[in-house]
DRENKOL-306310 format. One record per residue (C-alpha): residue number from 1; residue in three letters; x, y, z. Coordinates in pm, 1 decimal, decimal comma. Example, Ala and Ser with C-alpha at 12.3 -4.5 7.8 and 13.67 -1.06 7.14 Angstrom:
<atoms>
<1 ala <1230,0 -450,0 780,0>>
<2 ser <1367,0 -106,0 714,0>>
</atoms>
This chain:
<atoms>
<1 unk <-8297,5 9606,1 -8152,7>>
<2 unk <-8589,5 9404,5 -8021,8>>
<3 unk <-8589,7 9142,5 -7773,8>>
<4 unk <-8556,5 8878,2 -8030,9>>
<5 unk <-8232,7 8903,2 -8152,4>>
<6 unk <-7998,6 8670,3 -8073,9>>
<7 unk <-7786,9 8702,5 -7750,8>>
<8 unk <-8128,7 8839,5 -7572,5>>
<9 unk <-8115,7 8472,1 -7424,0>>
<10 unk <-8305,7 8430,2 -7086,1>>
<11 unk <-8155,5 8610,4 -6860,6>>
<12 unk <-7972,0 8401,1 -6575,7>>
<13 unk <-7981,9 8509,8 -6224,8>>
<14 unk <-7637,4 8533,5 -6060,5>>
<15 unk <-7581,8 8289,1 -5801,7>>
<16 unk <-7418,5 8594,1 -5573,7>>
<17 unk <-7637,0 8843,8 -5382,7>>
<18 unk <-7650,4 9122,3 -5683,2>>
<19 unk <-7568,7 9403,5 -5434,3>>
<20 unk <-7259,6 9232,1 -5314,0>>
<21 unk <-7150,5 9206,0 -5661,6>>
<22 unk <-7223,2 9563,5 -5712,2>>
<23 unk <-7015,2 9682,5 -5450,9>>
<24 unk <-6775,6 9460,9 -5501,7>>
<25 unk <-6685,1 9638,1 -5886,6>>
<26 unk <-6766,1 9971,8 -5724,5>>
<27 unk <-6494,5 9933,2 -5467,1>>
<28 unk <-6254,5 9848,0 -5788,9>>
<29 unk <-6400,7 10159,3 -5984,0>>
<30 unk <-6335,0 10393,9 -5682,0>>
<31 unk <-5989,9 10296,7 -5681,1>>
<32 unk <-5902,2 10324,9 -6060,4>>
<33 unk <-6076,2 10660,9 -6102,7>>
<34 unk <-5927,7 10795,1 -5771,4>>
<35 unk <-5596,2 10757,1 -5947,5>>
<36 unk <-5677,3 10991,8 -6256,6>>
<37 unk <-5710,8 11260,2 -6004,9>>
<38 unk <-5516,5 11204,4 -5705,7>>
<39 unk <-5164,9 11241,1 -5860,7>>
<40 unk <-5245,1 11601,5 -5988,7>>
<41 unk <-5139,4 11777,0 -5675,2>>
<42 unk <-4836,9 11573,2 -5577,7>>
<43 unk <-4628,0 11684,5 -5920,6>>
<44 unk <-4428,1 11929,0 -5745,8>>
<45 unk <-4355,6 11642,2 -5480,1>>
<46 unk <-4271,4 11396,9 -5730,6>>
<47 unk <-4043,6 11596,2 -5906,3>>
<48 unk <-3855,3 11726,8 -5620,0>>
<49 unk <-3838,5 11332,0 -5453,1>>
<50 unk <-3702,0 11233,2 -5791,5>>
<51 unk <-3487,7 11497,4 -5905,5>>
<52 unk <-3668,0 11643,5 -6197,9>>
<53 unk <-3846,2 11925,1 -6342,1>>
<54 unk <-4229,0 11973,8 -6248,0>>
<55 unk <-4296,2 11978,8 -6648,0>>
<56 unk <-4126,9 11596,6 -6676,5>>
<57 unk <-4317,0 11502,0 -6403,1>>
<58 unk <-4641,6 11555,8 -6598,1>>
<59 unk <-4551,5 11237,4 -6785,6>>
<60 unk <-4681,3 11058,2 -6464,7>>
<61 unk <-5023,4 11178,2 -6572,5>>
<62 unk <-4962,5 11174,7 -6957,1>>
<63 unk <-4858,1 10825,8 -6965,2>>
<64 unk <-5155,8 10688,3 -6778,9>>
<65 unk <-5400,8 10882,0 -6932,1>>
<66 unk <-5235,3 10751,5 -7259,2>>
<67 unk <-5266,8 10370,3 -7141,7>>
<68 unk <-5592,7 10376,1 -7006,2>>
<69 unk <-5718,5 10571,8 -7353,2>>
<70 unk <-5556,4 10269,5 -7541,5>>
<71 unk <-5692,9 9993,6 -7330,6>>
<72 unk <-6063,6 10122,0 -7295,4>>
<73 unk <-6192,7 10019,0 -7656,5>>
<74 unk <-6003,7 9678,0 -7646,7>>
<75 unk <-6174,0 9535,6 -7339,9>>
<76 unk <-6506,8 9420,9 -7474,2>>
<77 unk <-6292,3 9202,8 -7729,0>>
<78 unk <-6045,5 9105,1 -7460,7>>
<79 unk <-6340,5 9023,0 -7228,3>>
<80 unk <-6470,2 8783,4 -7499,7>>
<81 unk <-6145,4 8612,3 -7546,9>>
<82 unk <-6022,1 8569,6 -7210,6>>
<83 unk <-6347,0 8561,9 -7015,2>>
<84 unk <-6506,5 8838,8 -6850,1>>
<85 unk <-6397,7 8734,8 -6495,9>>
<86 unk <-6052,4 8640,3 -6588,4>>
<87 unk <-5983,2 8957,9 -6757,9>>
<88 unk <-6165,0 9162,0 -6499,5>>
<89 unk <-5925,4 8978,1 -6211,6>>
<90 unk <-5625,7 9040,8 -6431,5>>
<91 unk <-5686,6 9412,5 -6443,7>>
<92 unk <-5733,8 9465,5 -6074,5>>
<93 unk <-5409,4 9238,2 -6038,3>>
<94 unk <-5205,8 9451,6 -6289,3>>
<95 unk <-5342,9 9790,9 -6127,5>>
<96 unk <-5263,3 9686,0 -5807,4>>
<97 unk <-4879,9 9534,8 -5875,3>>
<98 unk <-4818,9 9869,4 -6057,2>>
<99 unk <-4956,9 10077,4 -5789,7>>
<100 unk <-4685,6 9928,0 -5577,0>>
<101 unk <-4401,4 9944,0 -5830,2>>
<102 unk <-4505,8 10348,9 -5837,2>>
<103 unk <-4489,7 10365,3 -5460,3>>
<104 unk <-4116,1 10235,8 -5473,1>>
<105 unk <-4008,8 10400,9 -5792,3>>
<106 unk <-3651,8 10484,2 -5801,9>>
<107 unk <-3652,5 10735,4 -6077,1>>
<108 unk <-3878,4 10940,3 -6319,3>>
<109 unk <-3831,7 10700,2 -6601,7>>
<110 unk <-3907,7 10373,6 -6425,2>>
<111 unk <-4236,4 10568,7 -6254,0>>
<112 unk <-4361,1 10651,6 -6618,1>>
<113 unk <-4339,1 10260,0 -6720,7>>
<114 unk <-4514,3 10201,9 -6391,2>>
<115 unk <-4749,9 10448,0 -6470,6>>
<116 unk <-4814,6 10298,7 -6845,4>>
<117 unk <-4915,2 9950,6 -6678,2>>
<118 unk <-5102,1 10116,9 -6390,2>>
<119 unk <-5303,5 10269,2 -6677,7>>
<120 unk <-5368,3 9970,0 -6885,2>>
<121 unk <-5486,9 9761,0 -6601,7>>
<122 unk <-5730,0 10049,0 -6475,7>>
<123 unk <-5855,2 10109,2 -6858,5>>
<124 unk <-6017,4 9719,9 -6864,0>>
<125 unk <-6188,7 9770,0 -6531,1>>
<126 unk <-6475,5 10028,9 -6567,3>>
<127 unk <-6593,7 9886,7 -6896,1>>
<128 unk <-6588,2 9517,5 -6755,6>>
<129 unk <-6774,3 9659,8 -6426,7>>
<130 unk <-7064,6 9793,1 -6639,5>>
<131 unk <-7108,0 9494,5 -6795,8>>
<132 unk <-7137,1 9283,8 -6503,9>>
<133 unk <-7375,7 9528,1 -6340,1>>
<134 unk <-7597,2 9505,7 -6679,8>>
<135 unk <-7585,9 9148,4 -6668,6>>
<136 unk <-7627,9 9121,1 -6304,7>>
<137 unk <-7934,9 9295,7 -6279,0>>
<138 unk <-8284,5 9287,1 -6443,5>>
<139 unk <-8336,0 9595,6 -6643,0>>
<140 unk <-8615,1 9702,0 -6401,9>>
<141 unk <-8333,2 9769,8 -6148,9>>
<142 unk <-8073,2 9939,1 -6357,9>>
<143 unk <-8145,3 10231,0 -6208,6>>
<144 unk <-8026,8 10163,9 -5843,8>>
<145 unk <-7744,0 9959,3 -5949,4>>
<146 unk <-7596,2 10248,9 -6186,4>>
<147 unk <-7660,1 10477,0 -5930,6>>
<148 unk <-7431,5 10275,1 -5667,3>>
<149 unk <-7195,4 10252,6 -5926,1>>
<150 unk <-7178,6 10631,7 -6039,9>>
<151 unk <-7132,9 10731,7 -5689,7>>
<152 unk <-6765,7 10612,9 -5720,5>>
<153 unk <-6728,3 10749,4 -6075,4>>
<154 unk <-6859,5 11090,3 -6001,9>>
<155 unk <-6729,9 11074,3 -5653,8>>
<156 unk <-6359,9 10975,1 -5644,9>>
<157 unk <-6237,2 11257,9 -5927,3>>
<158 unk <-6408,8 11500,7 -5680,2>>
<159 unk <-6199,4 11378,7 -5365,8>>
<160 unk <-5891,9 11255,5 -5539,3>>
<161 unk <-5688,9 11632,0 -5504,0>>
<162 unk <-5803,2 11676,5 -5144,9>>
<163 unk <-5687,3 11329,8 -5037,2>>
<164 unk <-5403,6 11336,7 -5250,2>>
<165 unk <-5331,6 11715,4 -5083,6>>
<166 unk <-5364,5 11566,0 -4781,6>>
<167 unk <-5129,9 11268,3 -4818,2>>
<168 unk <-4866,6 11491,6 -4997,3>>
<169 unk <-4899,9 11767,0 -4711,5>>
<170 unk <-4849,6 11469,4 -4444,0>>
<171 unk <-4694,6 11181,6 -4582,3>>
<172 unk <-4472,4 11085,5 -4870,4>>
<173 unk <-4602,0 11120,1 -5255,6>>
<174 unk <-4532,9 10748,8 -5249,8>>
<175 unk <-4831,5 10694,3 -5079,4>>
<176 unk <-5116,4 10805,6 -5340,8>>
<177 unk <-5014,5 10494,1 -5517,6>>
<178 unk <-4932,6 10273,8 -5187,7>>
<179 unk <-5307,6 10326,3 -5053,5>>
<180 unk <-5373,4 10110,3 -5337,3>>
<181 unk <-5246,2 9787,9 -5246,7>>
<182 unk <-5460,7 9684,9 -5005,4>>
<183 unk <-5786,8 9799,7 -5186,3>>
<184 unk <-5685,3 9597,1 -5456,1>>
<185 unk <-5622,9 9296,0 -5236,6>>
<186 unk <-5966,9 9271,7 -5111,8>>
<187 unk <-6094,4 9371,5 -5452,1>>
<188 unk <-5927,7 9058,5 -5639,2>>
<189 unk <-6072,1 8832,7 -5310,5>>
<190 unk <-6387,2 8945,8 -5349,7>>
<191 unk <-6395,4 8921,6 -5730,4>>
<192 unk <-6298,7 8570,5 -5708,4>>
<193 unk <-6595,1 8474,0 -5483,0>>
<194 unk <-6850,8 8692,6 -5630,7>>
<195 unk <-6804,8 8782,7 -5983,8>>
<196 unk <-6919,2 8485,5 -6258,3>>
<197 unk <-6924,2 8476,1 -6638,0>>
<198 unk <-7280,6 8452,5 -6795,6>>
<199 unk <-7393,2 8149,9 -6975,4>>
<200 unk <-7399,3 8378,3 -7278,1>>
<201 unk <-7049,8 8513,9 -7256,2>>
<202 unk <-6883,2 8166,8 -7191,4>>
<203 unk <-7056,4 8069,1 -7526,9>>
<204 unk <-6894,5 8388,5 -7676,3>>
<205 unk <-6540,2 8283,7 -7548,5>>
<206 unk <-6578,2 7939,0 -7732,4>>
<207 unk <-6687,2 8092,9 -8038,0>>
<208 unk <-6364,7 8389,5 -8015,9>>
<209 unk <-6122,2 8099,4 -7984,3>>
<210 unk <-6153,8 7977,2 -8313,9>>
<211 unk <-6139,1 8342,9 -8478,6>>
<212 unk <-5842,1 8498,7 -8605,2>>
<213 unk <-5690,1 8843,5 -8420,1>>
<214 unk <-5794,7 9148,0 -8585,2>>
<215 unk <-5431,8 9314,7 -8586,3>>
<216 unk <-5531,6 9561,4 -8813,6>>
<217 unk <-5829,4 9689,7 -8607,9>>
<218 unk <-5573,0 9674,9 -8269,7>>
<219 unk <-5334,1 9871,2 -8470,3>>
<220 unk <-5543,9 10177,5 -8575,6>>
<221 unk <-5725,6 10195,7 -8263,1>>
<222 unk <-5399,5 10177,9 -8029,3>>
<223 unk <-5208,9 10444,1 -8244,2>>
<224 unk <-5512,3 10640,9 -8284,0>>
<225 unk <-5619,7 10694,8 -7947,2>>
<226 unk <-5270,1 10698,7 -7812,6>>
<227 unk <-5182,2 11031,7 -8004,3>>
<228 unk <-5497,0 11186,9 -7959,5>>
<229 unk <-5472,9 11143,5 -7591,5>>
<230 unk <-5075,9 11291,5 -7619,7>>
<231 unk <-5229,5 11601,2 -7842,8>>
<232 unk <-5480,1 11657,6 -7584,9>>
<233 unk <-5244,9 11642,4 -7275,0>>
<234 unk <-4954,5 11838,3 -7405,6>>
<235 unk <-5118,8 12037,4 -7678,7>>
<236 unk <-5124,6 12361,0 -7498,2>>
<237 unk <-4801,3 12313,4 -7360,6>>
<238 unk <-4657,8 12292,0 -7722,2>>
<239 unk <-4846,6 12558,0 -7840,4>>
<240 unk <-5081,9 12344,6 -8015,4>>
<241 unk <-5051,8 12362,2 -8417,5>>
<242 unk <-4750,6 12592,1 -8337,5>>
<243 unk <-4554,3 12250,6 -8284,4>>
<244 unk <-4452,2 12020,9 -8566,4>>
<245 unk <-4494,8 11725,8 -8340,6>>
<246 unk <-4865,1 11840,0 -8249,8>>
<247 unk <-4934,2 11850,6 -8594,6>>
<248 unk <-4796,5 11518,3 -8716,4>>
<249 unk <-4956,0 11344,7 -8401,6>>
<250 unk <-5285,1 11495,0 -8492,6>>
<251 unk <-5277,6 11400,2 -8863,5>>
<252 unk <-5200,8 10996,1 -8739,6>>
<253 unk <-5486,2 10991,3 -8473,6>>
<254 unk <-5744,5 11149,2 -8732,2>>
<255 unk <-5646,3 10939,2 -9019,9>>
<256 unk <-5620,1 10603,2 -8790,1>>
<257 unk <-5926,5 10680,0 -8628,5>>
<258 unk <-6098,0 10703,1 -8966,7>>
<259 unk <-5944,4 10400,3 -9103,7>>
<260 unk <-6021,5 10219,7 -8776,6>>
<261 unk <-6407,6 10314,0 -8804,4>>
<262 unk <-6445,9 10220,8 -9188,1>>
<263 unk <-6193,5 9899,1 -9129,0>>
<264 unk <-6456,3 9795,5 -8828,8>>
<265 unk <-6761,3 9876,5 -8966,4>>
<266 unk <-6691,3 9592,6 -9198,0>>
<267 unk <-6589,6 9301,2 -8979,2>>
<268 unk <-6821,2 9062,8 -8850,5>>
<269 unk <-6651,2 9028,9 -8528,2>>
<270 unk <-6523,5 9422,2 -8456,0>>
<271 unk <-6299,5 9508,7 -8166,8>>
<272 unk <-6517,8 9781,3 -8122,2>>
<273 unk <-6870,8 9752,8 -8281,4>>
<274 unk <-6921,7 10078,9 -8432,1>>
<275 unk <-7229,4 9960,3 -8598,0>>
<276 unk <-7400,2 10077,4 -8264,5>>
<277 unk <-7411,4 10391,2 -8359,5>>
<278 unk <-7676,8 10322,1 -8603,1>>
<279 unk <-7920,7 10312,7 -8317,9>>
<280 unk <-7972,8 10668,3 -8264,9>>
<281 unk <-8080,6 10632,0 -7876,5>>
<282 unk <-7740,7 10473,3 -7819,4>>
<283 unk <-7527,5 10735,7 -8061,8>>
<284 unk <-7722,3 11041,5 -7872,5>>
<285 unk <-7628,3 10863,3 -7540,8>>
<286 unk <-7296,8 10821,8 -7614,6>>
<287 unk <-7243,8 11181,4 -7694,4>>
<288 unk <-7401,4 11284,3 -7404,5>>
<289 unk <-7151,1 11089,4 -7196,0>>
<290 unk <-6902,8 11283,8 -7357,7>>
<291 unk <-7053,5 11600,7 -7250,0>>
<292 unk <-7082,7 11486,4 -6889,7>>
<293 unk <-6701,9 11378,9 -6894,5>>
<294 unk <-6661,6 11723,2 -7064,4>>
<295 unk <-6828,3 11924,0 -6781,8>>
<296 unk <-6731,2 11703,6 -6497,5>>
<297 unk <-6320,3 11686,1 -6568,3>>
<298 unk <-6330,9 12011,2 -6682,7>>
<299 unk <-6476,9 12208,3 -6381,0>>
<300 unk <-6273,7 11945,9 -6143,3>>
<301 unk <-5956,1 12137,0 -6276,6>>
<302 unk <-6064,8 12469,2 -6343,7>>
<303 unk <-6251,4 12545,4 -5984,2>>
<304 unk <-5929,3 12406,2 -5764,9>>
<305 unk <-5718,4 12644,1 -5990,9>>
<306 unk <-5933,6 12918,9 -5950,1>>
<307 unk <-5936,5 12915,5 -5590,6>>
<308 unk <-5553,8 12836,4 -5563,7>>
<309 unk <-5440,0 13132,0 -5804,1>>
<310 unk <-5676,1 13379,0 -5749,2>>
<311 unk <-5772,0 13326,2 -5362,6>>
<312 unk <-5476,7 13191,2 -5258,6>>
<313 unk <-5618,2 12869,6 -5117,7>>
<314 unk <-5345,2 12566,4 -5046,6>>
<315 unk <-5375,3 12241,3 -5244,8>>
<316 unk <-5580,3 12042,7 -4976,5>>
<317 unk <-5830,3 12335,9 -4902,2>>
<318 unk <-5859,3 12350,7 -5248,5>>
<319 unk <-5967,1 12013,2 -5279,8>>
<320 unk <-6193,8 12084,4 -4969,9>>
<321 unk <-6379,0 12284,1 -5202,1>>
<322 unk <-6495,1 12016,6 -5417,6>>
<323 unk <-6575,9 11771,8 -5128,8>>
<324 unk <-6909,8 11881,7 -5020,5>>
<325 unk <-7022,2 11843,9 -5412,0>>
<326 unk <-6933,7 11466,6 -5367,9>>
<327 unk <-7169,7 11452,9 -5046,7>>
<328 unk <-7403,0 11618,2 -5241,1>>
<329 unk <-7360,3 11357,8 -5538,9>>
<330 unk <-7374,3 11075,3 -5271,0>>
<331 unk <-7733,6 11229,1 -5167,3>>
<332 unk <-7861,0 11271,6 -5488,8>>
<333 unk <-7759,1 10923,9 -5665,9>>
<334 unk <-8049,9 10707,7 -5455,4>>
<335 unk <-8292,9 10975,3 -5547,9>>
<336 unk <-8227,1 10913,3 -5936,7>>
<337 unk <-8192,2 10584,3 -5902,5>>
<338 unk <-8519,9 10581,1 -5741,0>>
<339 unk <-8708,7 10828,9 -6028,0>>
<340 unk <-8546,6 10576,5 -6311,9>>
<341 unk <-8810,4 10350,1 -6241,5>>
<342 unk <-9109,9 10610,1 -6251,6>>
<343 unk <-8998,2 10873,1 -6507,9>>
<344 unk <-8891,7 10831,7 -6853,6>>
<345 unk <-8481,8 10832,7 -6838,5>>
<346 unk <-8470,6 11087,5 -7137,6>>
<347 unk <-8646,8 11349,5 -6932,8>>
<348 unk <-8415,1 11282,6 -6621,1>>
<349 unk <-8127,6 11361,8 -6848,4>>
<350 unk <-8300,3 11656,9 -6969,0>>
<351 unk <-8308,7 11756,9 -6583,1>>
<352 unk <-7994,5 11696,4 -6520,1>>
<353 unk <-7863,3 11918,9 -6827,0>>
<354 unk <-8079,5 12183,3 -6760,1>>
<355 unk <-7941,6 12191,8 -6383,7>>
<356 unk <-7594,5 12136,4 -6518,2>>
<357 unk <-7616,2 12448,5 -6740,2>>
<358 unk <-7774,8 12663,4 -6516,9>>
<359 unk <-7502,2 12562,4 -6198,7>>
<360 unk <-7250,5 12678,0 -6507,5>>
<361 unk <-7412,9 13042,9 -6587,3>>
<362 unk <-7447,2 13083,0 -6234,7>>
<363 unk <-7104,9 13016,4 -6142,7>>
<364 unk <-6999,5 13247,5 -6447,5>>
<365 unk <-7088,7 13534,7 -6164,1>>
<366 unk <-6711,8 13412,1 -5982,6>>
<367 unk <-6493,5 13713,3 -5883,3>>
<368 unk <-6162,5 13724,6 -5713,4>>
<369 unk <-6349,4 13837,9 -5392,6>>
<370 unk <-6608,5 13513,2 -5344,7>>
<371 unk <-6533,9 13333,7 -5025,9>>
<372 unk <-6498,0 12971,1 -4957,3>>
<373 unk <-6881,1 12899,3 -4905,6>>
<374 unk <-6990,5 13079,2 -5229,1>>
<375 unk <-6718,2 12867,2 -5412,1>>
<376 unk <-6818,9 12571,2 -5222,2>>
<377 unk <-7175,3 12615,6 -5366,4>>
<378 unk <-7089,7 12647,6 -5722,3>>
<379 unk <-6978,8 12282,1 -5701,8>>
<380 unk <-7283,1 12162,5 -5502,5>>
<381 unk <-7519,6 12322,7 -5740,3>>
<382 unk <-7328,5 12143,8 -6040,4>>
<383 unk <-7300,0 11821,4 -5854,9>>
<384 unk <-7649,1 11779,4 -5843,5>>
<385 unk <-7694,5 11800,0 -6201,6>>
<386 unk <-7422,8 11557,5 -6252,7>>
<387 unk <-7611,6 11291,5 -6065,4>>
<388 unk <-7896,3 11363,6 -6274,2>>
<389 unk <-7707,8 11268,6 -6588,1>>
<390 unk <-7477,4 10969,7 -6518,2>>
<391 unk <-7758,0 10729,4 -6427,4>>
<392 unk <-8025,6 10809,3 -6698,0>>
<393 unk <-7748,2 10823,0 -6943,2>>
<394 unk <-7597,4 10494,5 -6862,6>>
<395 unk <-7950,0 10327,6 -6873,6>>
<396 unk <-8044,7 10471,3 -7196,6>>
<397 unk <-7721,3 10326,2 -7346,3>>
<398 unk <-7796,4 9983,2 -7278,3>>
<399 unk <-8164,3 10046,4 -7331,7>>
<400 unk <-8285,7 9784,0 -7649,7>>
<401 unk <-7950,4 9671,1 -7680,4>>
<402 unk <-7906,6 9303,5 -7685,6>>
<403 unk <-7743,9 9141,8 -7373,4>>
<404 unk <-7452,3 8956,6 -7601,0>>
<405 unk <-7372,4 9330,7 -7660,7>>
<406 unk <-7351,3 9461,8 -7304,1>>
<407 unk <-6942,1 9467,5 -7287,1>>
<408 unk <-6935,5 9686,7 -7618,3>>
<409 unk <-7165,8 9918,9 -7482,7>>
<410 unk <-6969,2 9960,7 -7170,8>>
<411 unk <-6675,5 9997,2 -7372,3>>
<412 unk <-6798,8 10266,1 -7582,5>>
<413 unk <-6984,9 10461,4 -7287,5>>
<414 unk <-6661,5 10488,6 -7083,1>>
<415 unk <-6465,7 10563,8 -7342,0>>
<416 unk <-6668,6 10873,9 -7450,4>>
<417 unk <-6663,7 10989,6 -7099,9>>
<418 unk <-6311,7 10940,6 -7065,3>>
<419 unk <-6254,7 11127,2 -7411,3>>
<420 unk <-6503,8 11403,6 -7294,6>>
<421 unk <-6289,0 11444,8 -6964,8>>
<422 unk <-5962,3 11499,4 -7171,0>>
<423 unk <-6091,3 11729,7 -7411,6>>
<424 unk <-6282,0 11934,6 -7106,4>>
<425 unk <-5930,5 11957,9 -6953,6>>
<426 unk <-5751,2 12034,8 -7264,6>>
<427 unk <-6000,8 12335,9 -7310,1>>
<428 unk <-6005,9 12448,7 -6991,5>>
<429 unk <-5586,9 12482,9 -6972,0>>
<430 unk <-5608,5 12645,5 -7323,7>>
<431 unk <-5875,2 12892,2 -7266,8>>
<432 unk <-5677,3 13014,7 -6955,4>>
<433 unk <-5352,8 13068,7 -7125,6>>
<434 unk <-5518,4 13232,2 -7430,5>>
<435 unk <-5794,5 13388,8 -7270,1>>
<436 unk <-5594,1 13581,1 -7014,2>>
<437 unk <-5364,8 13701,9 -7258,9>>
<438 unk <-5649,0 13831,6 -7503,0>>
<439 unk <-5837,4 13979,0 -7178,3>>
<440 unk <-5511,3 14155,9 -7061,1>>
<441 unk <-5454,0 14311,9 -7410,5>>
<442 unk <-5823,5 14459,4 -7408,9>>
<443 unk <-5798,5 14587,8 -7053,1>>
<444 unk <-5454,1 14760,1 -7109,1>>
<445 unk <-5590,0 14900,9 -7434,7>>
<446 unk <-5895,7 15064,6 -7189,2>>
<447 unk <-5662,8 15172,9 -6923,9>>
<448 unk <-5473,5 15520,3 -6922,0>>
<449 unk <-5291,2 15717,2 -6678,6>>
<450 unk <-5463,1 16017,8 -6738,6>>
<451 unk <-5801,7 15848,4 -6617,9>>
<452 unk <-5926,8 16005,3 -6274,6>>
<453 unk <-5986,5 15685,4 -6151,0>>
<454 unk <-5624,0 15543,9 -6248,7>>
<455 unk <-5463,2 15861,6 -6101,9>>
<456 unk <-5636,6 15836,6 -5773,3>>
<457 unk <-5583,8 15471,4 -5739,4>>
<458 unk <-5196,0 15553,2 -5825,1>>
<459 unk <-5204,5 15826,0 -5598,2>>
<460 unk <-5329,9 15643,7 -5305,3>>
<461 unk <-5103,5 15363,1 -5331,0>>
<462 unk <-4783,8 15558,7 -5377,5>>
<463 unk <-4861,3 15726,0 -5045,0>>
<464 unk <-4930,1 15362,1 -4886,3>>
<465 unk <-4546,9 15261,7 -5015,1>>
<466 unk <-4424,3 15541,7 -4894,6>>
<467 unk <-4543,6 15509,8 -4549,0>>
<468 unk <-4402,1 15164,5 -4589,9>>
<469 unk <-4056,0 15341,2 -4610,7>>
<470 unk <-4005,8 15328,9 -5006,6>>
<471 unk <-3853,4 15687,8 -5171,8>>
<472 unk <-4113,9 15873,6 -5405,1>>
<473 unk <-3977,0 15712,2 -5723,0>>
<474 unk <-3971,4 15335,5 -5566,4>>
<475 unk <-4325,1 15391,6 -5429,5>>
<476 unk <-4424,0 15464,6 -5775,7>>
<477 unk <-4298,9 15216,0 -5925,0>>
<478 unk <-4426,6 14965,9 -5678,7>>
<479 unk <-4770,8 15123,9 -5721,1>>
<480 unk <-4742,5 15065,8 -6142,0>>
<481 unk <-4641,6 14712,2 -6065,1>>
<482 unk <-4905,8 14661,5 -5814,9>>
<483 unk <-5200,3 14810,5 -6061,5>>
<484 unk <-5029,6 14537,6 -6323,4>>
<485 unk <-5085,8 14252,8 -6100,8>>
<486 unk <-5469,9 14377,9 -6033,7>>
<487 unk <-5511,4 14403,2 -6407,5>>
<488 unk <-5354,7 14046,9 -6478,5>>
<489 unk <-5580,8 13900,6 -6210,6>>
<490 unk <-5900,8 14019,1 -6342,4>>
<491 unk <-5803,5 13906,8 -6701,8>>
<492 unk <-5744,6 13562,2 -6546,1>>
<493 unk <-6076,1 13610,2 -6368,4>>
<494 unk <-6209,6 13693,5 -6689,1>>
<495 unk <-6087,0 13336,0 -6881,3>>
<496 unk <-6223,8 13145,4 -6620,1>>
<497 unk <-6541,3 13287,1 -6687,4>>
<498 unk <-6523,0 13204,5 -7081,8>>
<499 unk <-6423,4 12834,3 -7019,7>>
<500 unk <-6745,0 12837,3 -6785,0>>
<501 unk <-6957,0 12965,3 -7002,2>>
<502 unk <-6815,7 12711,8 -7281,0>>
<503 unk <-6919,7 12404,2 -7039,5>>
<504 unk <-7270,5 12586,7 -6970,7>>
<505 unk <-7344,4 12591,5 -7355,1>>
<506 unk <-7224,1 12249,2 -7375,8>>
<507 unk <-7492,3 12124,0 -7105,6>>
<508 unk <-7728,6 12369,6 -7265,0>>
<509 unk <-7707,0 12230,3 -7628,3>>
<510 unk <-7770,2 11885,6 -7508,3>>
<511 unk <-8118,6 11948,2 -7354,9>>
<512 unk <-8307,3 11942,2 -7712,9>>
<513 unk <-8134,3 11638,1 -7824,9>>
<514 unk <-8340,5 11414,1 -7554,6>>
<515 unk <-8624,3 11433,5 -7807,3>>
<516 unk <-8427,8 11227,1 -8019,2>>
<517 unk <-8418,8 10924,9 -7757,9>>
<518 unk <-8674,1 10646,4 -7759,7>>
<519 unk <-8949,8 10665,1 -7544,8>>
<520 unk <-9009,4 10402,9 -7288,0>>
<521 unk <-9226,9 10297,4 -6989,4>>
<522 unk <-9027,7 10300,9 -6676,6>>
<523 unk <-9271,3 10108,6 -6520,8>>
<524 unk <-9184,1 9806,8 -6689,7>>
<525 unk <-8899,1 9598,9 -6707,8>>
<526 unk <-8983,5 9504,7 -7085,0>>
<527 unk <-8943,1 9848,6 -7174,6>>
<528 unk <-8574,6 9793,6 -7167,2>>
<529 unk <-8562,1 9447,8 -7179,2>>
<530 unk <-8241,1 9313,5 -7448,4>>
</atoms>
């Protein structure tokens, strides 16, 4: 669309310092994204503290993600009806209050209910924050603004497991929720003083008051995304389509989302403007953001699991493997923000995907004998690629879109990244379980007790166990058990490598798509004008 589109009215500069506004919304972003990963390492402690099983405690994660997914696409519509500032502050308040309730929850059932509230509050934060930044800064400064914001989005899930591990090791699991309270209060105070709705949004709000609520579209998207998130989170645990429940929910999700797209395409004032996908650059940017979430959240689960299961690291040490990657992201983001005003965003995105693909293929050399430094460097290489992705893709998504559609763009882009993360996590957990079994079967078929290397290994281990006091029969039995354990470890390592290759391949497939993106002159604001 061109700058002549209604809604592309003259941009009104905010009364407050734009960078103060950017830091204000980034604070709440960090708090919300952190909560998507900080509870992962605390599940055994939560289960023990609330007298439940670890499997039951996983609902603490699932309930948050389901509520988060359902609210994300509604944020643009709610911002238009309530006013973006009112909606944003309501989300911060709900998130803060529910964090307190999670911290004092007496039972697992009450904790799950409070996590649903927390997920609902968190779901509206990121889309509102990105739209606020898009309205606060002129297009020529989008790069640096989104770089500051991107630090929180990429860094929070990285340090979440580390911080969560430290808290549960030294304090109580309840503090992973209670630490949100002072941050939430500060965020509310700053938001009240710093944030204001632009004139075009105030006009939209007046118009929206006279419109009827699209209950049909609302029902389709809530049911569809809720069922989809449940399927992705519980699919492997319930054996995917071996479960009747998963089959039913998958069918409901597919039909509901298809009906939602068809219904919303014909609405004059849709809850989620799916017609934006008619613009090729926006559609490609949304797909790229999906793959970004796929790789970011997939590896955030994969690498800590690997070093804990195969290298014997503690939860806190496993989190520390990811932390230097966060530092690499912080150092790279300002550079990307600087380059975005000098290099076409599509070429920076191509560089980002190329670095990410190379980093993943390099990580495919992982083995059970790697040291801490090697595991840390795997994450650092990938983190540099992620820094070159978030800012350019976000910039591309907003390019050429009328300012009045900023809320819609931010909702779709954030929904894409979150769904990509859910798919990435589901892919990793499924491949680790399924491919480990496949590799184990393959390795056993090539293993024979008559092979000379196998005989030598068994003889050596039998002698070792006999020296430790076992009788010959017991020593031989221990040797076979130890050999089988080594085989299982090798099969698991190969399954991790399979998952890594899938994520690397997904990043590689995105590189040719940059040719479908529109060219822009990064030196002029008009090239990205709304």
